[in-house]
N, C-alpha and C positions, 0 to 999 in steps of 0.2 A: 519566661523561657524563650529561646530563639526558635522561631518557626522556619522550616525549610521554605525556599523561595516559591516552590510549586504550591505549597499550602498557603503561603502568604497571599499568592494571587487568588486562590480560591476564597480566602477570607475577604479579600478586597472585593471580589466579584459579588459575594453575598451582601457585603456592605452597600453595594450600588443598587440592590433591589429595593425600590422605594417603599414596598409594602411589607418587608420582612418583620419589622418591629410590630406592626399592627397584626400580622398573622399570629405571632407568638402570643400577643396580648389577647387576641380573640380565643386562642386555644385555652389559655389559662382561665379566662372568664367563662367559657362555655363548658369546661370540664371540672372546674374547681381546683385544678392542679396548681401547685405553687412554683413549678419549674418547667419551662419549655425551652427547647433548643433545636437548632439545625446544626448537625455535626457532620464533618467530613470523615468518612470511615474508609480505611484501606486495610489490606491484609495485616499491616503492622502498626497502624496509627489510628488514634481517635482524637480529633481536634475540634474544639468548639468554634463555630463560625459566627453564630448569633445566638443570643440568650435572653430570656425573660426570667428573672430569679427573684421571687418574693419570699423564699423560705431560707435564704442564706446558704444555698448549696455551695456557693463559692467559686463558680466557674465564670470566666469572662472570655470574649473572643480571643482565640490564640492559645487558650489553656488546653491541656492534654490529659487524658486518662490512659491508663494501660489498656490497650484494646482488648486483651484477653479477659479483663475484669468486667466487660460490658456485654449486655444482651445484643447491642448493635452489631457486635462481631458475629454473632450467630445469624442475625438478620442478613448481613452481607453475604453469608454463605447460602442461606435458604431462600433469600429474596421474598420472604413472607412477613407480613405484619405480625406483631406480638401485642396482645392486649391482656393486662392483668388487672382485675378489679380489686382483688384482695389477696396479697401474697400468702397470708396464713391459711386461706381456704383454697388455694390453687395447688393441686397435687403435683403439677409439673414444676412449679417454681418456688414452693414453700421452703425447699432446702437448696435452692439455687445460690451460687456464690455471689451473684451480683446484688440481689436484695440484702443478703446478709452483710456484705461489705459496705454498702452505701445506705443502709437503713431505710429502704423504701418499701411501701406497702401497696402502691398502685403504680402502674407503668403502661404506657402505650407508645408504640413506635412503628412508623411505616417507612419503607425504603424510598429514596429519592434518586431518580435516574437522570442522566443527561439525555437529550433528545436522540443521541446516537445509540442509546440503550445501555451505555456504560454506567456502572453503579457509582453514584456520587457520595451518598451517605444516608443519614436518617433524619426524619423529623420526629422528635420524641418529646415526651412529657413524663415527669415523675412527681411523686408526692409521698411524704411519710405517713399519710393517712389513706385508708381505702376510699375508692371512688367508683361510681357506676360508669364504666367506659365501654360496655359491650353493645351499646345501641348502634343500629345501622347508621343513624344520623351522624354520630361522632366519627365513625370510621370513614364515612363518605366525606366529611369535612376534612379529615386528615389527608385523604387521597386527593381531594380537590386542591388543597394547599400545596401538596407535593407536586402536582401537575403544574400549578402556577409558578412555583419555584423553578421547576425544570425549564419552563418556557423562558423565564427571565434569564437564567444562566445561559441558555442557548442564544438568546438575543444579544446578551453582553459579549459572548464569545464571537458571534458573527460580526458585531460592530467593531470589536477590537481587531479581528483579523482583517476586516475591510480597511480600517485605518492604516494598519501596517502596510498593506499592499499599496494603498494610495500614496503613502510617504515614500515607499520604495520606488514607485514609478516617477515621482517628482514632477508630475505633469498636471497637478491640480492648480487651477488659476486662483488669484487672490479673491476673486468674486466668490468662487466655490468655498474657499476657506472661511470667508465671512459668513456665508450661509450656514456652514457647519457650526461655527461658533454661536450664531443666533439660534440655531436649532438646539444646540446643547444647553444654552441658557434657558430657552423656553421649556425644554424637557425637565431641566432641574427645577424650575418654578412649578411645573405641573406635578412633578414627583413629590415636591414638598407639600403641595396641597393634598395629594393623595394620602399622605401620612396622617392627615387630620380626619380620621375615620368617624363617621356618624354613629355614635353609641346607641342611638335609638333604633337603628335598622336591625331587623331580626336575622337577616341572612347575609353573610359575607359575599355570597355569590351575587346578590343584588348589588352590593356596593361595587364589586369588581366590574359587573356588567355596565354600570353607568360611568364610573369615574375613570376607567381606563380608556374609554373611547377617544377622548380628546388627544392625549399624547400619541395614541396609536395612529390616529389620522395624520398627525404631523410626521411620524415615522414614514408612513406610506407616501405622504406628499413630498417630503424632501428626498426620499430615495428615488421617487419617480423623476423629480427634477434633475437629480444627479445622472440618472440613466438617459434622460432626454438631452441635457445640455453638455454633459461631459463624457458621453459614450466613447467618442473618438480618442479621448485622453486615457482611457482605462485599458489595462491589459486584459487578455482573455480571462485570467484569474480574477482580476478586479471585477469584471462584468459578472462572472459566476458568483462572486461573493455578494454583490448587490442583488442578484436574482434570488439568492438564497434568503437574504434579508427580507425581500419583498414577499417571498413564499411564506416565511415565518410570520410576517405581519398579517398576511391573508389568513393563515391558520388561526392566529390569535383573534382576528375579527370574527371568524366563524365561531370560535369558542365563546367570545363575548356575546354574540347574538343568541347562541343556543343557551348560554347561562342566563341571559335575560329572559328568554322564553321559559326556562325551567323555573327561575325565581318567580316570574309572573304567575306561572301555573301554581306555585306553592303558596303565594301570598295574596293573590287577587280575591276580591269579594266573590263569594260563591252565590251568584244570583241565578236561580234556576228559572227557565222560561219554557213554555210549551213551544217546541221547535220542530219545524218540518225538516227532517234530515235530508230529503231530496233537494230542497232549496239550498241547504248548507253545502251539499256536495257539488251542486251546480256552481256555486260561488267559488269553491276550491278549484274546480276545473278551469274556471275563468281566470283565476289568479295564476294557475300553472301555465296557461296559454300565454298570458301577458309576460310572464317571466321566461318564456321560451323553454320550459321544462317538459311540456307534454308534446312530444314530437309525433309525426305522422304514424310511426310504427308502434305507438302506444295506444292501446284500446282500453277504455274504462267502461265496463258494463255494470250498470246500476240496476240490480234486481229490485223487488218490492221494498220500499222504504217506509218506515212508520214515523208517526209524530211522537215526541217524547219530551218530558221535562228534563232539560239539561242546561249546562252553562254554555251558551251559544258559541262564544269565541273560543272556548276550549275544545269543543267538538270540531270546530273549523280547523284548529291546530292539529287535532288528532287525525282527521282525514288527510290533511296536508302532509304530515310527517309520515304516515303509512304509505301514501302514494309515492312520495319522493324517495322513500326507502326502497320501495319496489322498483322504481326507475333506476336507482343507483345499483341495485343488485340484479338487474335483468340479465338474461342469458343472451350473449351476442349472436348465437346461431338461430334465434327465432324471435318473431315479433312479441312484444310484451302484451299480455292480456291481464288486466286487473279486474276482478269481480267483487262488487261490494253490495251487501244486502243488510237489511235490519228488520226485526220483527219483535213483537212483545210476546214473552213466554212466561211461564210459571217456573219457579225455582226447581220443582221436581222434574221439569222437562230436560234439565241438564244435570244429572246426578254425578256425584264423585268429584265435583270441583269446588265444593264449599258454599253453594248457594242455599239460601233459606227456602225450604220447599214451598211454603205458602205465600211467598213474596213474588211480585211481578218484576220482571227485568226486561230492559231493552237489549236484545242480543244483536250486536253488530259484528258482521264477519267481513274481513278483507282478505282476499286470496290473490295470489299471482303465480305465474309460471316461470319465475326467475331461477336463479341458481340454487335457491333453497339453503338449508343448513342441516347439520347433524342434530338429531333430536336431543342429544346430551347437552346442547347449548341453549335449550329452550328457555331457561331461566336466566342464564348469564347475559343474554343479549339485551335484557332490560336494565342491566346495571350501568351506573354512571361511568362514562369514559371507556366502556368495554367495546372491543372490536374483535371479530373473528378472523380478520384479514389484516395484512400489513397495510400501513397508511399509504404506501406507494401504489397499492393495488386499487384501493377505493378511498376517495376523499371522505371527510367527515370528522366530527369531533367525538362520536360515541355518546351523544346526549339525546338524539332524536327519539329513540325508543324508550329511554328513561322518562322523557316528557310524556309520551303516550301512557306509560304505566302510571305516572303521577296524575294525569287527567282521569284515568279510570278510577284511581283511588279517591280522587275528589268527588266522584259520583258514587262512592261506596260500592264499587264494582270489583270485578275480577277479570283478569286478562290471561289468556293462554296462547301459546305459539306452537305450531306444528310445522316441521320442516322435513322435506325429502330432498337430499342432495341432487342437484341438476334437474329437479322437477318443479320445485316451487315452495312457497311458504303460505301459511294461513294463520291469521290472527283473529281470535274469537274474544270479544269483549262483552261482558254482561254488566250493564249499568242499572242501578236501582231505578225503577220506573214509577215509584210511588212514595 
């Protein structure tokens, strides 16, 4: 069929995402589903942009379904993911027109947004057999992949807009054009290598964290060269476009670094050692000072600290993330004070949070007098990529506290968060101490 030019551009953009085929392949392998696709969904159209089909569903890029016959149409309106393990056992969907029409028994789909917040479409998978899709790991995987797709779409749009502006100005020199061609060639080569994903790696986040860094450095390097050498030849709009591209690359670098930390926390050997938490905290404070993050108006008070059998580098990461989180969300009208303490307790000393009464725990508490948060968000703040504020208000990827929660989980522990708006936040962690 003939696809509208706007949708043809969307399909072409998706085709430029070097990891899209690998994403869909990972989805099928990790879920057991036979069909996975990225679809462009509007109020009136549903069009396939990329597909992995091992069950002969019959769709290829550019093919279209009647949008009213799809669950994606409902997701576009609700902006909520839909997960169905078994249609026949799902009271909400067992008589739904979509499973009946297409003969599916399992289904999962999450919304995909452009960085502007505009709805692009859905990342979905279907199969004629039931599958267990309701685990947190699978939904986190889909949300992570949707975020990566969104980043790539934004980067492609930024580059395309920048190129149009450069050609309109007609002020780019032959040397710059040569550099752009070389950059494009190198990016193409690197993108090709990225498609050869390592099947032995357990986590796609780990793959992303490592293999994307080289092309990202080139994007940052060449965009900096353009800004340094050709700044006078660019219009104000051109300068703005390149600044946006650099900002996007910076955000991606932060995302990669945090994904690497999250993956390392998930996959690293868990070697527990008797560790002096005071010494660990001193090293974290030294690192913060070297990075220029601990300013003169930040006071860290370390109360009594105990020794505990922990994974040393992970506890270092835990303290680092919580302190930098407190610095990020400090109240501008008062100096920041962070209080940290730890002690060994029995499970019955902290009732009602799920501790085993006769077990010993290392209780670590980190408190601050920052902007705090509403208590209703005390669980949400630990979810991957979750933010309580607009990105423009506070920088970050939304992974820092997810890493903290993962570290606590690696120590068979429990973490709770208490917040009071404009007064501060307290994080209590209970790590198994024996």
